[in-house]
PDB file as gemmi writes it, atoms N, CA and C in Angstrom:
CRYST1    1.000    1.000    1.000  90.00  90.00  90.00 P 1                      
ATOM      1  N   UNK A   1       2.265   7.586  -6.204  1.00  0.00           N  
ATOM      2  CA  UNK A   1       2.597   6.231  -5.741  1.00  0.00           C  
ATOM      3  C   UNK A   1       3.736   6.522  -4.739  1.00  0.00           C  
ATOM      4  N   UNK A   2       3.959   5.608  -3.664  1.00  0.00           N  
ATOM      5  CA  UNK A   2       4.951   5.683  -2.810  1.00  0.00           C  
ATOM      6  C   UNK A   2       5.585   4.242  -2.700  1.00  0.00           C  
ATOM      7  N   UNK A   3       6.857   4.226  -2.480  1.00  0.00           N  
ATOM      8  CA  UNK A   3       7.641   3.005  -2.246  1.00  0.00           C  
ATOM      9  C   UNK A   3       7.955   3.108  -0.728  1.00  0.00           C  
ATOM     10  N   UNK A   4       7.700   2.023  -0.078  1.00  0.00           N  
ATOM     11  CA  UNK A   4       7.923   1.939   1.426  1.00  0.00           C  
ATOM     12  C   UNK A   4       8.965   0.765   1.624  1.00  0.00           C  
ATOM     13  N   UNK A   5      10.164   1.287   2.106  1.00  0.00           N  
ATOM     14  CA  UNK A   5      11.099   0.333   2.383  1.00  0.00           C  
ATOM     15  C   UNK A   5      10.896  -0.111   3.865  1.00  0.00           C  
ATOM     16  N   UNK A   6      10.771  -1.365   4.116  1.00  0.00           N  
ATOM     17  CA  UNK A   6      10.680  -1.857   5.418  1.00  0.00           C  
ATOM     18  C   UNK A   6      11.657  -2.905   5.848  1.00  0.00           C  
ATOM     19  N   UNK A   7      12.595  -2.466   6.764  1.00  0.00           N  
ATOM     20  CA  UNK A   7      13.538  -3.412   7.132  1.00  0.00           C  
ATOM     21  C   UNK A   7      13.180  -4.091   8.426  1.00  0.00           C  
ATOM     22  N   UNK A   8      13.022  -5.463   8.319  1.00  0.00           N  
ATOM     23  CA  UNK A   8      12.546  -6.237   9.393  1.00  0.00           C  
ATOM     24  C   UNK A   8      13.611  -7.280   9.950  1.00  0.00           C  
ATOM     25  N   UNK A   9      13.501  -7.513  11.239  1.00  0.00           N  
ATOM     26  CA  UNK A   9      14.555  -8.215  11.924  1.00  0.00           C  
ATOM     27  C   UNK A   9      14.025  -9.621  12.540  1.00  0.00           C  
ATOM     28  N   UNK A  10      14.149 -10.669  11.912  1.00  0.00           N  
ATOM     29  CA  UNK A  10      13.564 -11.896  12.489  1.00  0.00           C  
ATOM     30  C   UNK A  10      14.591 -12.719  13.277  1.00  0.00           C  
ATOM     31  N   UNK A  11      13.960 -13.337  14.262  1.00  0.00           N  
ATOM     32  CA  UNK A  11      14.990 -14.246  14.996  1.00  0.00           C  
ATOM     33  C   UNK A  11      15.359 -15.360  14.168  1.00  0.00           C  
ATOM     34  N   UNK A  12      16.672 -15.755  14.231  1.00  0.00           N  
ATOM     35  CA  UNK A  12      17.103 -16.777  13.294  1.00  0.00           C  
ATOM     36  C   UNK A  12      16.356 -18.099  13.622  1.00  0.00           C  
ATOM     37  N   UNK A  13      16.061 -18.278  14.870  1.00  0.00           N  
ATOM     38  CA  UNK A  13      15.409 -19.716  15.101  1.00  0.00           C  
ATOM     39  C   UNK A  13      13.830 -19.592  14.723  1.00  0.00           C  
ATOM     40  N   UNK A  14      13.305 -18.446  14.323  1.00  0.00           N  
ATOM     41  CA  UNK A  14      11.974 -18.348  13.979  1.00  0.00           C  
ATOM     42  C   UNK A  14      11.661 -17.780  12.676  1.00  0.00           C  
ATOM     43  N   UNK A  15      12.617 -17.863  11.740  1.00  0.00           N  
ATOM     44  CA  UNK A  15      12.374 -17.296  10.318  1.00  0.00           C  
ATOM     45  C   UNK A  15      11.268 -17.878   9.560  1.00  0.00           C  
ATOM     46  N   UNK A  16      10.969 -19.263   9.718  1.00  0.00           N  
ATOM     47  CA  UNK A  16       9.907 -19.886   9.058  1.00  0.00           C  
ATOM     48  C   UNK A  16       8.544 -19.168   9.595  1.00  0.00           C  
ATOM     49  N   UNK A  17       8.457 -18.850  11.002  1.00  0.00           N  
ATOM     50  CA  UNK A  17       7.129 -18.289  11.434  1.00  0.00           C  
ATOM     51  C   UNK A  17       7.042 -16.908  11.045  1.00  0.00           C  
ATOM     52  N   UNK A  18       8.229 -16.084  10.959  1.00  0.00           N  
ATOM     53  CA  UNK A  18       8.280 -14.845  10.414  1.00  0.00           C  
ATOM     54  C   UNK A  18       7.742 -14.874   9.090  1.00  0.00           C  
ATOM     55  N   UNK A  19       8.230 -15.700   8.090  1.00  0.00           N  
ATOM     56  CA  UNK A  19       7.728 -15.646   6.749  1.00  0.00           C  
ATOM     57  C   UNK A  19       6.307 -16.079   6.486  1.00  0.00           C  
ATOM     58  N   UNK A  20       5.802 -17.040   7.456  1.00  0.00           N  
ATOM     59  CA  UNK A  20       4.397 -17.397   7.384  1.00  0.00           C  
ATOM     60  C   UNK A  20       3.546 -16.115   7.844  1.00  0.00           C  
ATOM     61  N   UNK A  21       3.925 -15.395   8.870  1.00  0.00           N  
ATOM     62  CA  UNK A  21       3.288 -14.150   9.356  1.00  0.00           C  
ATOM     63  C   UNK A  21       3.332 -13.132   8.229  1.00  0.00           C  
ATOM     64  N   UNK A  22       4.371 -12.987   7.600  1.00  0.00           N  
ATOM     65  CA  UNK A  22       4.446 -11.926   6.509  1.00  0.00           C  
ATOM     66  C   UNK A  22       3.385 -12.401   5.437  1.00  0.00           C  
ATOM     67  N   UNK A  23       3.388 -13.559   5.014  1.00  0.00           N  
ATOM     68  CA  UNK A  23       2.465 -14.027   3.941  1.00  0.00           C  
ATOM     69  C   UNK A  23       0.932 -13.721   4.327  1.00  0.00           C  
ATOM     70  N   UNK A  24       0.639 -13.956   5.686  1.00  0.00           N  
ATOM     71  CA  UNK A  24      -0.656 -13.859   6.153  1.00  0.00           C  
ATOM     72  C   UNK A  24      -1.104 -12.427   6.245  1.00  0.00           C  
ATOM     73  N   UNK A  25      -0.144 -11.579   6.402  1.00  0.00           N  
ATOM     74  CA  UNK A  25      -0.438 -10.104   6.438  1.00  0.00           C  
ATOM     75  C   UNK A  25      -0.476  -9.371   5.183  1.00  0.00           C  
ATOM     76  N   UNK A  26      -0.117 -10.071   4.081  1.00  0.00           N  
ATOM     77  CA  UNK A  26      -0.035  -9.433   2.692  1.00  0.00           C  
ATOM     78  C   UNK A  26      -1.416  -8.920   2.265  1.00  0.00           C  
ATOM     79  N   UNK A  27      -1.420  -7.652   1.925  1.00  0.00           N  
ATOM     80  CA  UNK A  27      -2.850  -7.057   1.741  1.00  0.00           C  
ATOM     81  C   UNK A  27      -3.433  -7.175   0.280  1.00  0.00           C  
ATOM     82  N   UNK A  28      -3.218  -8.534  -0.232  1.00  0.00           N  
ATOM     83  CA  UNK A  28      -3.798  -8.742  -1.550  1.00  0.00           C  
ATOM     84  C   UNK A  28      -5.300  -8.282  -1.467  1.00  0.00           C  
ATOM     85  N   UNK A  29      -5.688  -7.785  -2.555  1.00  0.00           N  
ATOM     86  CA  UNK A  29      -7.058  -7.397  -2.795  1.00  0.00           C  
ATOM     87  C   UNK A  29      -7.363  -5.885  -2.313  1.00  0.00           C  
ATOM     88  N   UNK A  30      -6.499  -5.328  -1.437  1.00  0.00           N  
ATOM     89  CA  UNK A  30      -6.574  -3.916  -1.136  1.00  0.00           C  
ATOM     90  C   UNK A  30      -6.306  -3.020  -2.306  1.00  0.00           C  
ATOM     91  N   UNK A  31      -7.211  -2.093  -2.623  1.00  0.00           N  
ATOM     92  CA  UNK A  31      -7.224  -1.354  -3.878  1.00  0.00           C  
ATOM     93  C   UNK A  31      -5.919  -0.433  -3.982  1.00  0.00           C  
ATOM     94  N   UNK A  32      -5.451  -0.180  -2.852  1.00  0.00           N  
ATOM     95  CA  UNK A  32      -4.317   0.852  -2.982  1.00  0.00           C  
ATOM     96  C   UNK A  32      -3.109   0.072  -2.889  1.00  0.00           C  
ATOM     97  N   UNK A  33      -2.905  -1.204  -2.770  1.00  0.00           N  
ATOM     98  CA  UNK A  33      -1.780  -1.949  -2.597  1.00  0.00           C  
ATOM     99  C   UNK A  33      -1.261  -2.309  -4.072  1.00  0.00           C  
ATOM    100  N   UNK A  34      -0.199  -1.979  -4.431  1.00  0.00           N  
ATOM    101  CA  UNK A  34       0.452  -2.209  -5.790  1.00  0.00           C  
ATOM    102  C   UNK A  34       1.302  -3.305  -5.957  1.00  0.00           C  
ATOM    103  N   UNK A  35       1.814  -3.944  -4.899  1.00  0.00           N  
ATOM    104  CA  UNK A  35       2.655  -5.067  -4.860  1.00  0.00           C  
ATOM    105  C   UNK A  35       3.920  -4.931  -3.955  1.00  0.00           C  
ATOM    106  N   UNK A  36       4.550  -5.934  -3.780  1.00  0.00           N  
ATOM    107  CA  UNK A  36       5.737  -5.921  -2.854  1.00  0.00           C  
ATOM    108  C   UNK A  36       6.805  -7.030  -3.230  1.00  0.00           C  
ATOM    109  N   UNK A  37       7.902  -6.721  -2.735  1.00  0.00           N  
ATOM    110  CA  UNK A  37       9.038  -7.812  -2.881  1.00  0.00           C  
ATOM    111  C   UNK A  37       9.746  -7.856  -1.553  1.00  0.00           C  
ATOM    112  N   UNK A  38       9.882  -9.073  -1.034  1.00  0.00           N  
ATOM    113  CA  UNK A  38      10.584  -9.401   0.197  1.00  0.00           C  
ATOM    114  C   UNK A  38      11.944  -9.974  -0.102  1.00  0.00           C  
ATOM    115  N   UNK A  39      12.895  -9.552   0.499  1.00  0.00           N  
ATOM    116  CA  UNK A  39      14.301 -10.041   0.113  1.00  0.00           C  
ATOM    117  C   UNK A  39      14.992 -10.328   1.326  1.00  0.00           C  
ATOM    118  N   UNK A  40      15.561 -11.607   1.544  1.00  0.00           N  
ATOM    119  CA  UNK A  40      16.458 -11.859   2.636  1.00  0.00           C  
ATOM    120  C   UNK A  40      17.785 -11.093   2.432  1.00  0.00           C  
ATOM    121  N   UNK A  41      18.326 -10.384   3.354  1.00  0.00           N  
ATOM    122  CA  UNK A  41      19.598  -9.675   3.207  1.00  0.00           C  
ATOM    123  C   UNK A  41      20.672 -10.669   3.682  1.00  0.00           C  
ATOM    124  N   UNK A  42      21.648 -10.899   2.827  1.00  0.00           N  
ATOM    125  CA  UNK A  42      22.635 -11.947   3.260  1.00  0.00           C  
ATOM    126  C   UNK A  42      23.981 -11.197   3.165  1.00  0.00           C  
ATOM    127  N   UNK A  43      24.904 -11.740   3.930  1.00  0.00           N  
ATOM    128  CA  UNK A  43      26.249 -11.186   4.159  1.00  0.00           C  
ATOM    129  C   UNK A  43      26.961 -11.323   2.651  1.00  0.00           C  
ATOM    130  N   UNK A  44      26.485 -12.284   1.943  1.00  0.00           N  
ATOM    131  CA  UNK A  44      27.197 -12.424   0.529  1.00  0.00           C  
ATOM    132  C   UNK A  44      26.562 -11.660  -0.409  1.00  0.00           C  
ATOM    133  N   UNK A  45      25.624 -10.830  -0.303  1.00  0.00           N  
ATOM    134  CA  UNK A  45      24.949 -10.035  -1.333  1.00  0.00           C  
ATOM    135  C   UNK A  45      25.885  -9.089  -1.992  1.00  0.00           C  
ATOM    136  N   UNK A  46      25.938  -8.940  -3.206  1.00  0.00           N  
ATOM    137  CA  UNK A  46      26.672  -8.101  -4.022  1.00  0.00           C  
ATOM    138  C   UNK A  46      25.950  -6.723  -4.104  1.00  0.00           C  
ATOM    139  N   UNK A  47      26.358  -5.820  -3.304  1.00  0.00           N  
ATOM    140  CA  UNK A  47      25.667  -4.500  -3.285  1.00  0.00           C  
ATOM    141  C   UNK A  47      26.672  -3.406  -3.419  1.00  0.00           C  
ATOM    142  N   UNK A  48      26.204  -2.114  -3.968  1.00  0.00           N  
ATOM    143  CA  UNK A  48      27.102  -0.997  -3.995  1.00  0.00           C  
ATOM    144  C   UNK A  48      27.763  -0.570  -2.651  1.00  0.00           C  
ATOM    145  N   UNK A  49      28.878  -0.031  -2.808  1.00  0.00           N  
ATOM    146  CA  UNK A  49      29.634   0.594  -1.689  1.00  0.00           C  
ATOM    147  C   UNK A  49      28.658   1.314  -0.716  1.00  0.00           C  
ATOM    148  N   UNK A  50      28.692   1.073   0.652  1.00  0.00           N  
ATOM    149  CA  UNK A  50      27.885   1.750   1.577  1.00  0.00           C  
ATOM    150  C   UNK A  50      26.576   1.166   1.899  1.00  0.00           C  
ATOM    151  N   UNK A  51      26.098   0.262   1.043  1.00  0.00           N  
ATOM    152  CA  UNK A  51      24.686  -0.201   1.035  1.00  0.00           C  
ATOM    153  C   UNK A  51      24.762  -1.393   2.104  1.00  0.00           C  
ATOM    154  N   UNK A  52      25.846  -2.173   2.109  1.00  0.00           N  
ATOM    155  CA  UNK A  52      25.761  -3.293   3.018  1.00  0.00           C  
ATOM    156  C   UNK A  52      25.601  -2.743   4.542  1.00  0.00           C  
ATOM    157  N   UNK A  53      26.195  -1.518   4.869  1.00  0.00           N  
ATOM    158  CA  UNK A  53      25.979  -1.011   6.189  1.00  0.00           C  
ATOM    159  C   UNK A  53      24.583  -0.749   6.394  1.00  0.00           C  
ATOM    160  N   UNK A  54      23.892  -0.094   5.557  1.00  0.00           N  
ATOM    161  CA  UNK A  54      22.484   0.309   5.567  1.00  0.00           C  
ATOM    162  C   UNK A  54      21.707  -0.968   5.935  1.00  0.00           C  
ATOM    163  N   UNK A  55      21.861  -2.106   5.143  1.00  0.00           N  
ATOM    164  CA  UNK A  55      21.135  -3.258   5.253  1.00  0.00           C  
ATOM    165  C   UNK A  55      21.432  -4.175   6.264  1.00  0.00           C  
ATOM    166  N   UNK A  56      22.674  -4.030   6.904  1.00  0.00           N  
ATOM    167  CA  UNK A  56      23.225  -5.047   7.717  1.00  0.00           C  
ATOM    168  C   UNK A  56      22.184  -5.379   8.947  1.00  0.00           C  
ATOM    169  N   UNK A  57      22.207  -6.688   9.320  1.00  0.00           N  
ATOM    170  CA  UNK A  57      21.361  -7.074  10.400  1.00  0.00           C  
ATOM    171  C   UNK A  57      22.155  -6.876  11.677  1.00  0.00           C  
ATOM    172  N   UNK A  58      21.277  -6.557  12.810  1.00  0.00           N  
ATOM    173  CA  UNK A  58      21.985  -6.555  14.157  1.00  0.00           C  
ATOM    174  C   UNK A  58      22.355  -7.865  14.526  1.00  0.00           C  
ATOM    175  N   UNK A  59      23.456  -8.038  15.286  1.00  0.00           N  
ATOM    176  CA  UNK A  59      23.790  -9.368  15.937  1.00  0.00           C  
ATOM    177  C   UNK A  59      22.573 -10.161  16.406  1.00  0.00           C  
ATOM    178  N   UNK A  60      22.437 -11.429  16.117  1.00  0.00           N  
ATOM    179  CA  UNK A  60      21.283 -12.251  16.465  1.00  0.00           C  
ATOM    180  C   UNK A  60      20.075 -12.092  15.702  1.00  0.00           C  
ATOM    181  N   UNK A  61      20.191 -11.383  14.666  1.00  0.00           N  
ATOM    182  CA  UNK A  61      18.840 -11.275  13.731  1.00  0.00           C  
ATOM    183  C   UNK A  61      19.165 -11.707  12.209  1.00  0.00           C  
ATOM    184  N   UNK A  62      18.133 -12.145  11.698  1.00  0.00           N  
ATOM    185  CA  UNK A  62      18.052 -12.331  10.235  1.00  0.00           C  
ATOM    186  C   UNK A  62      17.313 -11.032   9.636  1.00  0.00           C  
ATOM    187  N   UNK A  63      18.006 -10.215   8.610  1.00  0.00           N  
ATOM    188  CA  UNK A  63      17.399  -9.229   8.233  1.00  0.00           C  
ATOM    189  C   UNK A  63      16.791  -9.404   6.836  1.00  0.00           C  
ATOM    190  N   UNK A  64      15.466  -8.755   6.738  1.00  0.00           N  
ATOM    191  CA  UNK A  64      14.652  -8.832   5.482  1.00  0.00           C  
ATOM    192  C   UNK A  64      14.349  -7.422   5.027  1.00  0.00           C  
ATOM    193  N   UNK A  65      14.397  -7.117   3.695  1.00  0.00           N  
ATOM    194  CA  UNK A  65      13.945  -5.926   3.231  1.00  0.00           C  
ATOM    195  C   UNK A  65      12.661  -6.067   2.391  1.00  0.00           C  
ATOM    196  N   UNK A  66      11.552  -5.377   2.729  1.00  0.00           N  
ATOM    197  CA  UNK A  66      10.311  -5.397   2.094  1.00  0.00           C  
ATOM    198  C   UNK A  66      10.319  -4.155   1.275  1.00  0.00           C  
ATOM    199  N   UNK A  67       9.925  -4.308   0.027  1.00  0.00           N  
ATOM    200  CA  UNK A  67       9.868  -3.046  -0.845  1.00  0.00           C  
ATOM    201  C   UNK A  67       8.331  -3.059  -1.331  1.00  0.00           C  
ATOM    202  N   UNK A  68       7.639  -2.341  -0.754  1.00  0.00           N  
ATOM    203  CA  UNK A  68       6.128  -2.235  -0.820  1.00  0.00           C  
ATOM    204  C   UNK A  68       5.729  -1.067  -1.756  1.00  0.00           C  
ATOM    205  N   UNK A  69       4.815  -1.312  -2.549  1.00  0.00           N  
ATOM    206  CA  UNK A  69       4.321  -0.228  -3.424  1.00  0.00           C  
ATOM    207  C   UNK A  69       2.828  -0.043  -3.127  1.00  0.00           C  
ATOM    208  N   UNK A  70       2.596   1.248  -2.739  1.00  0.00           N  
ATOM    209  CA  UNK A  70       1.157   1.665  -2.413  1.00  0.00           C  
ATOM    210  C   UNK A  70       0.818   2.997  -3.024  1.00  0.00           C  
ATOM    211  N   UNK A  71      -0.390   3.226  -3.209  1.00  0.00           N  
ATOM    212  CA  UNK A  71      -0.850   4.458  -3.985  1.00  0.00           C  
ATOM    213  C   UNK A  71      -0.432   5.654  -2.961  1.00  0.00           C  
ATOM    214  N   UNK A  72      -0.611   5.364  -1.693  1.00  0.00           N  
ATOM    215  CA  UNK A  72      -0.200   6.612  -0.787  1.00  0.00           C  
ATOM    216  C   UNK A  72       0.266   6.021   0.609  1.00  0.00           C  
ATOM    217  N   UNK A  73       0.938   6.899   1.300  1.00  0.00           N  
ATOM    218  CA  UNK A  73       1.296   6.465   2.698  1.00  0.00           C  
ATOM    219  C   UNK A  73       0.189   6.319   3.594  1.00  0.00           C  
ATOM    220  N   UNK A  74      -0.863   7.182   3.333  1.00  0.00           N  
ATOM    221  CA  UNK A  74      -2.009   7.252   4.187  1.00  0.00           C  
ATOM    222  C   UNK A  74      -2.798   5.853   4.023  1.00  0.00           C  
ATOM    223  N   UNK A  75      -2.727   5.354   2.825  1.00  0.00           N  
ATOM    224  CA  UNK A  75      -3.434   4.013   2.640  1.00  0.00           C  
ATOM    225  C   UNK A  75      -2.772   2.880   3.383  1.00  0.00           C  
ATOM    226  N   UNK A  76      -1.311   3.021   3.425  1.00  0.00           N  
ATOM    227  CA  UNK A  76      -0.572   1.971   3.998  1.00  0.00           C  
ATOM    228  C   UNK A  76      -0.863   2.053   5.377  1.00  0.00           C  
ATOM    229  N   UNK A  77      -0.693   3.278   5.944  1.00  0.00           N  
ATOM    230  CA  UNK A  77      -0.795   3.615   7.439  1.00  0.00           C  
ATOM    231  C   UNK A  77      -2.270   3.195   7.987  1.00  0.00           C  
ATOM    232  N   UNK A  78      -3.255   3.408   7.140  1.00  0.00           N  
ATOM    233  CA  UNK A  78      -4.635   2.963   7.695  1.00  0.00           C  
ATOM    234  C   UNK A  78      -4.652   1.453   7.577  1.00  0.00           C  
ATOM    235  N   UNK A  79      -4.076   0.803   6.627  1.00  0.00           N  
ATOM    236  CA  UNK A  79      -4.253  -0.615   6.589  1.00  0.00           C  
ATOM    237  C   UNK A  79      -3.573  -1.375   7.656  1.00  0.00           C  
ATOM    238  N   UNK A  80      -2.372  -0.765   8.079  1.00  0.00           N  
ATOM    239  CA  UNK A  80      -1.529  -1.526   8.934  1.00  0.00           C  
ATOM    240  C   UNK A  80      -1.549  -0.738  10.369  1.00  0.00           C  
ATOM    241  N   UNK A  81      -2.655   0.168  10.668  1.00  0.00           N  
ATOM    242  CA  UNK A  81      -2.742   0.829  11.892  1.00  0.00           C  
ATOM    243  C   UNK A  81      -2.437   0.109  13.136  1.00  0.00           C  
ATOM    244  N   UNK A  82      -3.247  -1.189  13.283  1.00  0.00           N  
ATOM    245  CA  UNK A  82      -3.002  -1.835  14.387  1.00  0.00           C  
ATOM    246  C   UNK A  82      -1.599  -2.369  14.691  1.00  0.00           C  
ATOM    247  N   UNK A  83      -0.911  -2.885  13.600  1.00  0.00           N  
ATOM    248  CA  UNK A  83       0.456  -3.336  13.674  1.00  0.00           C  
ATOM    249  C   UNK A  83       1.390  -2.124  14.045  1.00  0.00           C  
ATOM    250  N   UNK A  84       1.179  -0.977  13.420  1.00  0.00           N  
ATOM    251  CA  UNK A  84       2.036   0.147  13.686  1.00  0.00           C  
ATOM    252  C   UNK A  84       1.862   0.859  15.084  1.00  0.00           C  
ATOM    253  N   UNK A  85       0.687   0.522  15.664  1.00  0.00           N  
ATOM    254  CA  UNK A  85       0.445   1.044  16.978  1.00  0.00           C  
ATOM    255  C   UNK A  85       0.668   0.153  18.201  1.00  0.00           C  
ATOM    256  N   UNK A  86       1.006  -1.261  17.754  1.00  0.00           N  
ATOM    257  CA  UNK A  86       1.217  -2.143  18.863  1.00  0.00           C  
ATOM    258  C   UNK A  86       2.434  -1.792  19.683  1.00  0.00           C  
ATOM    259  N   UNK A  87       2.224  -2.134  20.943  1.00  0.00           N  
ATOM    260  CA  UNK A  87       3.304  -1.874  21.917  1.00  0.00           C  
ATOM    261  C   UNK A  87       4.698  -2.466  21.437  1.00  0.00           C  
ATOM    262  N   UNK A  88       5.652  -1.599  21.286  1.00  0.00           N  
ATOM    263  CA  UNK A  88       7.042  -2.087  20.888  1.00  0.00           C  
ATOM    264  C   UNK A  88       6.846  -2.130  19.375  1.00  0.00           C  
ATOM    265  N   UNK A  89       5.871  -2.299  18.728  1.00  0.00           N  
ATOM    266  CA  UNK A  89       5.806  -2.231  17.221  1.00  0.00           C  
ATOM    267  C   UNK A  89       6.286  -3.532  16.482  1.00  0.00           C  
ATOM    268  N   UNK A  90       6.510  -4.596  17.314  1.00  0.00           N  
ATOM    269  CA  UNK A  90       6.916  -5.823  16.635  1.00  0.00           C  
ATOM    270  C   UNK A  90       6.532  -6.939  17.558  1.00  0.00           C  
ATOM    271  N   UNK A  91       6.633  -8.206  17.090  1.00  0.00           N  
ATOM    272  CA  UNK A  91       6.348  -9.347  17.928  1.00  0.00           C  
ATOM    273  C   UNK A  91       7.566 -10.093  18.294  1.00  0.00           C  
ATOM    274  N   UNK A  92       7.858  -9.964  19.573  1.00  0.00           N  
ATOM    275  CA  UNK A  92       9.117 -10.524  20.163  1.00  0.00           C  
ATOM    276  C   UNK A  92       9.323 -11.959  20.003  1.00  0.00           C  
ATOM    277  N   UNK A  93       8.130 -12.736  19.631  1.00  0.00           N  
ATOM    278  CA  UNK A  93       8.177 -14.230  19.556  1.00  0.00           C  
ATOM    279  C   UNK A  93       8.972 -14.453  18.270  1.00  0.00           C  
ATOM    280  N   UNK A  94       8.923 -13.610  17.200  1.00  0.00           N  
ATOM    281  CA  UNK A  94       9.513 -13.871  15.901  1.00  0.00           C  
ATOM    282  C   UNK A  94      10.533 -12.840  15.465  1.00  0.00           C  
ATOM    283  N   UNK A  95      10.554 -11.682  16.008  1.00  0.00           N  
ATOM    284  CA  UNK A  95      11.315 -10.553  15.658  1.00  0.00           C  
ATOM    285  C   UNK A  95      12.267 -10.107  16.852  1.00  0.00           C  
ATOM    286  N   UNK A  96      13.405  -9.509  16.486  1.00  0.00           N  
ATOM    287  CA  UNK A  96      14.332  -9.054  17.488  1.00  0.00           C  
ATOM    288  C   UNK A  96      14.090  -7.517  17.805  1.00  0.00           C  
ATOM    289  N   UNK A  97      13.488  -6.793  16.905  1.00  0.00           N  
ATOM    290  CA  UNK A  97      13.319  -5.458  17.212  1.00  0.00           C  
ATOM    291  C   UNK A  97      12.232  -4.866  16.283  1.00  0.00           C  
ATOM    292  N   UNK A  98      11.887  -3.604  16.476  1.00  0.00           N  
ATOM    293  CA  UNK A  98      10.867  -3.005  15.646  1.00  0.00           C  
ATOM    294  C   UNK A  98      11.500  -2.765  14.216  1.00  0.00           C  
ATOM    295  N   UNK A  99      10.444  -2.787  13.211  1.00  0.00           N  
ATOM    296  CA  UNK A  99      10.833  -2.669  11.881  1.00  0.00           C  
ATOM    297  C   UNK A  99      11.267  -1.193  11.674  1.00  0.00           C  
ATOM    298  N   UNK A 100      12.099  -0.969  10.649  1.00  0.00           N  
ATOM    299  CA  UNK A 100      12.583   0.480  10.307  1.00  0.00           C  
ATOM    300  C   UNK A 100      11.899   0.688   8.910  1.00  0.00           C  
ATOM    301  N   UNK A 101      11.306   1.880   8.818  1.00  0.00           N  
ATOM    302  CA  UNK A 101      10.546   2.126   7.581  1.00  0.00           C  
ATOM    303  C   UNK A 101      11.045   3.490   7.007  1.00  0.00           C  
ATOM    304  N   UNK A 102      11.223   3.605   5.704  1.00  0.00           N  
ATOM    305  CA  UNK A 102      11.487   4.803   4.909  1.00  0.00           C  
ATOM    306  C   UNK A 102      10.449   4.839   3.822  1.00  0.00           C  
ATOM    307  N   UNK A 103      10.276   6.073   3.530  1.00  0.00           N  
ATOM    308  CA  UNK A 103       9.018   6.251   2.461  1.00  0.00           C  
ATOM    309  C   UNK A 103       9.680   6.993   1.430  1.00  0.00           C  
ATOM    310  N   UNK A 104       9.529   6.535   0.217  1.00  0.00           N  
ATOM    311  CA  UNK A 104      10.047   7.272  -1.021  1.00  0.00           C  
ATOM    312  C   UNK A 104       8.793   7.711  -1.995  1.00  0.00           C  
ATOM    313  N   UNK A 105       8.568   8.847  -2.124  1.00  0.00           N  
ATOM    314  CA  UNK A 105       7.587   9.358  -2.931  1.00  0.00           C  
ATOM    315  C   UNK A 105       7.895   9.180  -4.533  1.00  0.00           C  
ATOM    316  N   UNK A 106       7.123   8.685  -5.248  1.00  0.00           N  
ATOM    317  CA  UNK A 106       7.303   8.717  -6.664  1.00  0.00           C  
ATOM    318  C   UNK A 106       6.438   9.616  -7.538  1.00  0.00           C  
ATOM    319  N   UNK A 107       7.190  10.506  -8.189  1.00  0.00           N  
ATOM    320  CA  UNK A 107       6.376  11.473  -8.948  1.00  0.00           C  
ATOM    321  C   UNK A 107       6.208  11.087 -10.400  1.00  0.00           C  
ATOM    322  N   UNK A 108       4.936  11.291 -11.007  1.00  0.00           N  
ATOM    323  CA  UNK A 108       4.887  10.938 -12.306  1.00  0.00           C  
ATOM    324  C   UNK A 108       5.726  11.905 -13.225  1.00  0.00           C  
ATOM    325  N   UNK A 109       6.223  11.286 -14.238  1.00  0.00           N  
ATOM    326  CA  UNK A 109       7.070  12.124 -15.136  1.00  0.00           C  
ATOM    327  C   UNK A 109       6.177  12.742 -16.204  1.00  0.00           C  
TER     328      UNK A 109                                                      
END                                                                             
C-alpha cells in the first residue's frame, strides 16, 4: 500500500468549485483505491512544531491536504494520467498552482 499526500491550492473565491471538482474526481469503485481524506489546512490548526511551515498555503490560496490510500503508486498514476500530464498540471480557474505530491510506502509488518 502507498499513502499519497497531495497538497492542493484553491483560489479563495473558488473553493466551492474546487471541492465540487474534487468530489467528481473521486475514484470510488476503482479496485486499487483504498480511501482518502481531504482536510482544509487552516492557520489555527494545532500541529506539531515545523509542520505548519510544511502545510502553509501560499499568499492568495486556500490550502488542502488530501491523504489518499492506494494499493500502488502505479495504480494512482494510471488512473490520474490525464490530470498529471495536463499543461501546468492544474486548473487555473479554481487553483493557484500545481499540486505537490509526496508518496509514502507502507510495508506490511
